[in-house]
Every structure is written in C-alpha cells, then in structure tokens.
BATORVEX-211060 format. One record per residue (C-alpha): x, y, z. Coordinates in pm, 1 decimal, m for minus. Example, Ala and Ser with C-alpha at 12.3 -4.5 7.8 and 13.67 -1.06 7.14 Angstrom:
2
+----------+----------+----------+
|       c1 |       c2 |       c3 |
+----------+----------+----------+
|   1230.0 |   m450.0 |    780.0 |
|   1367.0 |   m106.0 |    714.0 |
+----------+----------+----------+
//
This chain:
126
+----------+----------+----------+
|       c1 |       c2 |       c3 |
+----------+----------+----------+
| m12083.7 | m11490.9 |  16554.4 |
| m12060.2 | m11866.5 |  16604.2 |
| m12310.4 | m11929.3 |  16319.3 |
| m12106.3 | m11705.4 |  16092.6 |
| m11788.6 | m11901.3 |  16167.0 |
| m11967.1 | m12231.5 |  16103.5 |
| m12109.4 | m12100.9 |  15773.6 |
| m11766.3 | m11985.1 |  15662.9 |
| m11615.0 | m12320.5 |  15757.1 |
| m11891.6 | m12506.8 |  15571.4 |
| m11844.7 | m12291.2 |  15261.8 |
| m11470.1 | m12349.0 |  15268.3 |
| m11525.2 | m12724.2 |  15299.1 |
| m11768.9 | m12717.3 |  15004.9 |
| m11516.2 | m12521.6 |  14793.3 |
| m11245.5 | m12773.4 |  14878.1 |
| m11471.4 | m13065.5 |  14785.4 |
| m11566.2 | m12895.5 |  14457.4 |
| m11198.9 | m12843.1 |  14372.9 |
| m11126.0 | m13208.5 |  14449.4 |
| m11408.5 | m13319.4 |  14217.0 |
| m11282.1 | m13087.6 |  13943.5 |
| m10929.4 | m13223.1 |  13981.2 |
| m11055.3 | m13581.8 |  13968.8 |
| m11254.5 | m13501.2 |  13653.3 |
| m10950.6 | m13335.9 |  13494.9 |
| m10731.5 | m13634.8 |  13583.4 |
| m10985.7 | m13873.8 |  13430.7 |
| m11007.5 | m13665.3 |  13111.7 |
| m10626.6 | m13658.7 |  13087.8 |
| m10611.8 | m14037.8 |  13124.2 |
| m10870.1 | m14082.6 |  12846.7 |
| m10675.5 | m13844.4 |  12622.3 |
| m10349.2 | m14029.3 |  12690.8 |
| m10513.4 | m14364.8 |  12610.4 |
| m10648.9 | m14223.4 |  12284.1 |
| m10308.9 | m14076.8 |  12195.0 |
| m10138.9 | m14409.0 |  12268.5 |
| m10385.4 | m14589.5 |  12042.1 |
| m10313.1 | m14361.6 |  11745.3 |
|  m9936.9 | m14347.7 |  11800.3 |
|  m9929.0 | m14729.6 |  11803.2 |
| m10122.6 | m14737.7 |  11473.8 |
|  m9875.6 | m14490.2 |  11324.7 |
|  m9578.7 | m14683.8 |  11463.1 |
|  m9710.0 | m15003.8 |  11301.2 |
|  m9776.5 | m14830.6 |  10967.4 |
|  m9421.0 | m14694.5 |  10962.5 |
|  m9279.9 | m15035.6 |  11060.4 |
|  m9441.4 | m15184.4 |  10750.3 |
|  m9254.3 | m14932.2 |  10528.7 |
|  m8915.5 | m14939.9 |  10699.5 |
|  m8620.4 | m15060.6 |  10495.4 |
|  m8334.3 | m15067.1 |  10747.5 |
|  m8125.2 | m15382.5 |  10751.5 |
|  m7879.3 | m15284.4 |  11022.2 |
|  m7873.1 | m15337.9 |  11396.2 |
|  m8211.6 | m15356.2 |  11565.5 |
|  m8312.0 | m15226.5 |  11906.5 |
|  m8238.5 | m14867.2 |  11810.6 |
|  m8482.7 | m14590.7 |  11896.2 |
|  m8539.2 | m14257.0 |  11726.6 |
|  m8796.5 | m13990.5 |  11810.2 |
|  m8970.2 | m13781.0 |  11547.0 |
|  m9215.5 | m13500.5 |  11599.7 |
|  m9494.4 | m13532.4 |  11345.7 |
|  m9745.7 | m13272.2 |  11240.8 |
| m10027.2 | m13426.2 |  11038.5 |
| m10321.8 | m13301.7 |  10838.5 |
| m10667.5 | m13424.8 |  10938.6 |
| m10646.9 | m13681.7 |  10658.8 |
| m10322.6 | m13821.8 |  10806.0 |
| m10086.7 | m13667.4 |  10551.3 |
|  m9748.3 | m13579.0 |  10696.1 |
|  m9713.4 | m13199.9 |  10704.3 |
|  m9385.1 | m13188.8 |  10898.0 |
|  m9131.8 | m13438.9 |  11030.9 |
|  m8870.8 | m13313.0 |  11273.8 |
|  m8604.5 | m13520.4 |  11445.2 |
|  m8671.0 | m13511.3 |  11818.4 |
|  m8403.0 | m13750.8 |  11935.7 |
|  m8147.7 | m13940.8 |  11732.3 |
|  m8076.9 | m14309.8 |  11775.7 |
|  m7708.3 | m14237.2 |  11722.8 |
|  m7722.9 | m14417.5 |  11388.6 |
|  m7784.6 | m14179.1 |  11097.6 |
|  m7882.6 | m14458.6 |  10858.8 |
|  m8147.0 | m14584.3 |  11099.9 |
|  m8280.4 | m14234.1 |  11166.1 |
|  m8303.6 | m14164.2 |  10793.4 |
|  m8471.2 | m14499.0 |  10719.4 |
|  m8741.7 | m14421.2 |  10974.9 |
|  m8788.0 | m14068.0 |  10836.0 |
|  m8830.4 | m14209.1 |  10485.0 |
|  m9069.1 | m14476.8 |  10613.6 |
|  m9280.9 | m14204.7 |  10776.4 |
|  m9301.8 | m14020.6 |  10443.2 |
|  m9379.7 | m14339.8 |  10248.9 |
|  m9648.6 | m14447.4 |  10499.1 |
|  m9827.0 | m14112.6 |  10459.8 |
| m10120.8 | m14074.6 |  10493.2 |
| m10094.0 | m14218.4 |  10841.6 |
| m10394.8 | m14387.2 |  11006.9 |
| m10619.0 | m14135.9 |  11182.7 |
| m10962.9 | m14267.7 |  11089.0 |
| m11225.7 | m14195.3 |  11348.3 |
| m11021.3 | m13930.2 |  11527.4 |
| m11227.9 | m13652.7 |  11683.3 |
| m11156.0 | m13306.0 |  11548.3 |
| m11096.2 | m13146.5 |  11889.7 |
| m10858.0 | m13427.2 |  11988.9 |
| m10674.9 | m13399.9 |  11655.0 |
| m10630.8 | m13023.4 |  11695.3 |
| m10478.6 | m13068.4 |  12042.9 |
| m10239.8 | m13341.7 |  11932.9 |
| m10143.0 | m13432.4 |  11577.3 |
| m10242.5 | m13093.9 |  11436.9 |
|  m9987.9 | m12925.8 |  11664.1 |
|  m9725.2 | m13197.1 |  11666.5 |
|  m9675.1 | m13521.8 |  11852.2 |
|  m9341.9 | m13685.6 |  11925.4 |
|  m9337.2 | m14058.4 |  11858.3 |
|  m9056.2 | m14294.4 |  11952.4 |
|  m8982.0 | m14546.6 |  11681.8 |
|  m8806.7 | m14859.2 |  11802.5 |
|  m8794.6 | m15163.7 |  11578.8 |
+----------+----------+----------+
//
C-alpha cells in the first residue's frame, strides 16, 4: 500500500513537472511570436510614415486593423480606434493604401496565417 502511494505521488509530481515544462515552452514560443510581430508592425509603421501627408498637430494616435495578402497587399483596412481627429485618421488610412504592398519579406507562412492573414491592429502615432 505504501509503495502504491509513493508511486502515485511520484507520477503526480512527474505530471506537474511536465505541465510546467510545457507552459514554459508555450511562454517562450509566445514571446518569439510577439517579437516577430513587433518587428513587422514596426516595418509597416515606418512604411506608412513615409507616405503620410498630414500637416496638422502631431502626437495623435490612430489604430487600424489590417488584413494583408502574403505579398503585403492591403486586403482590408478597418478603423480600430480613432485619434479624435478625422483628418489625421483619414491621412493615415490613405497612407496605408499608398504604401501597399507593405513589407512582409521573409515572413513565414504559418506566422503570416496566424497574424496578418487574419488581421492585426497597428497603432499609428507620428
């Protein structure tokens, strides 16, 4: 009976350790994915900045959800959060369209499908 209890306790401890390793692996994979997403959103932000033609107040921020094709072409742009200044919001939307195709060179297909293929919200603050 005592051996059975010890075996059960050992098995439970091994299951707990396995779950901890799996969680650590999942956390590491999430961090890598977030770093990769940040890299591409910064490239897109910079490409849009180059095409922006707003001469008003700076320091505004607008969020747009973008769905892109694998080649970086803009498939859909949807306002995710207004800056409160319609002219600024519209200038960023136009800059997104003008900057298309957006830089996605070297992106892995599986990563693309989980992110830009489904839609990613990017905050544009210039």
